[in-house]
C-alpha positions as MATLAB code, in Angstrom:
seq = 'XXXXXXXXXXXXXXXXXXXXXXXXXXXXXXXXXXXXXXXXXXXXXXXXXXXXXXXXXXXXXXXXXXXXXXXXXXXXXXXXXXXXXXXXXXXXXXXXXXXXXXXXXXXXXXXXXXXXXXXXXXXXXXXXXXXXXXXXX';
ca = [
     116.346   43.138  226.936;
     119.217   43.518  229.332;
     122.925   42.780  228.939;
     123.930   39.592  230.565;
     126.221   40.106  233.586;
     128.576   37.394  232.406;
     129.413   39.115  229.086;
     129.891   42.480  230.832;
     132.380   41.019  233.320;
     134.334   39.396  230.474;
     134.577   42.728  228.672;
     135.801   44.444  231.848;
     138.387   41.724  232.490;
     139.600   41.922  228.887;
     139.929   45.730  229.190;
     141.954   45.423  232.405;
     144.239   42.810  230.822;
     144.890   45.047  227.793;
     145.578   48.025  230.087;
     148.072   46.044  232.204;
     149.847   44.665  229.128;
     150.169   48.180  227.685;
     151.591   49.528  230.954;
     154.111   46.678  231.173;
     155.235   47.176  227.565;
     155.614   50.927  228.102;
     157.629   50.400  231.279;
     159.904   47.914  229.531;
     160.594   50.305  226.631;
     161.258   53.196  229.061;
     163.740   51.159  231.117;
     165.574   49.957  228.000;
     165.987   53.521  226.747;
     167.127   54.751  230.138;
     169.672   51.941  230.467;
     171.135   52.792  227.054;
     171.818   56.443  227.979;
     175.479   57.155  228.744;
     176.337   58.467  232.207;
     176.321   62.258  232.398;
     179.595   63.828  231.387;
     181.235   66.276  233.714;
     183.378   66.453  236.803;
     183.641   63.417  239.050;
     184.440   63.749  242.764;
     187.070   61.198  243.801;
     187.572   60.447  247.492;
     191.320   59.951  247.659;
     191.382   58.976  251.303;
     193.860   59.756  254.047;
     197.583   60.401  253.641;
     200.117   60.546  256.477;
     203.765   61.291  255.762;
     206.865   62.986  257.163;
     207.575   66.539  256.109;
     210.862   67.754  254.667;
     213.147   69.611  257.034;
     216.232   69.348  259.178;
     214.705   67.337  262.012;
     212.370   65.237  259.791;
     210.248   64.566  262.891;
     207.192   66.547  261.798;
     204.424   64.964  259.780;
     201.276   65.938  257.967;
     197.981   64.092  257.852;
     195.472   65.045  255.172;
     192.294   63.628  253.761;
     191.415   64.962  250.335;
     188.835   64.727  247.589;
     189.793   65.583  244.007;
     187.545   66.713  241.203;
     188.443   64.816  238.040;
     187.348   65.874  234.579;
     186.102   62.426  233.514;
     185.418   58.879  234.690;
     188.686   57.757  233.074;
     190.688   60.371  234.969;
     188.932   59.380  238.208;
     189.904   55.738  237.737;
     193.485   56.723  236.944;
     193.701   58.970  240.025;
     192.996   56.086  242.373;
     195.976   54.188  240.943;
     198.424   57.092  241.059;
     198.171   58.113  244.703;
     201.949   58.058  245.113;
     202.100   61.447  243.371;
     200.204   62.958  246.322;
     202.765   61.544  248.751;
     205.671   62.844  246.671;
     204.253   66.377  246.745;
     203.575   66.160  250.493;
     207.083   64.882  251.312;
     208.644   67.834  249.509;
     206.940   70.367  251.831;
     208.227   71.855  255.077;
     206.149   73.050  258.014;
     206.719   76.648  256.877;
     205.414   75.789  253.382;
     202.103   74.593  254.833;
     201.568   77.311  257.428;
     198.319   79.246  257.323;
     195.547   79.437  254.750;
     197.984   80.530  252.036;
     200.068   77.404  252.672;
     196.986   75.221  252.167;
     196.149   77.042  248.929;
     199.677   76.556  247.623;
     199.600   72.879  248.620;
     196.286   72.453  246.802;
     197.702   74.066  243.652;
     200.850   71.911  243.873;
     198.784   68.740  244.301;
     196.618   69.612  241.287;
     199.685   70.398  239.158;
     201.566   67.298  240.361;
     198.730   64.892  239.649;
     197.941   66.480  236.286;
     201.550   65.875  235.215;
     201.146   62.113  235.571;
     197.549   61.667  234.384;
     196.989   60.513  230.822;
     193.168   60.537  230.620;
     192.031   64.025  231.590;
     193.005   65.902  234.671;
     192.153   67.306  238.089;
     190.353   70.636  238.234;
     190.008   71.112  241.999;
     191.056   69.670  245.339;
     189.104   69.733  248.593;
     190.727   69.243  251.995;
     188.487   67.187  254.254;
     191.098   66.930  257.010;
     194.406   68.763  257.468;
     196.737   68.386  260.452;
     200.427   69.063  261.017;
     202.254   67.672  264.010;
];
């Protein structure tokens, strides 16, 4: 006595349907768990954009153009940084050409920008600054 082909195909189809339903349920549970996980904590790189301003000095005809990225300690600090860009301009306007000369001038400017922005931030702070572009004219 042989197994009827019709019953065998039904059993195979039922097995495939159960397998697909199990895979879909597992995928749904995995995606729900992944969506519920908080974003990873840690530094956030904030692209601050380009700043152009006059430098301090007797002739007041020199200007600086910088493009910077800042490393914020949290998402809240990153959001706050984008609102408080005027602090960057205030630090830049207080500098002379001599203050910004050479690699040491850039390091001092970076430290001043970090300190200046940290003074006005409420939610966290800036840990590092990266100069993408730096030009004095």
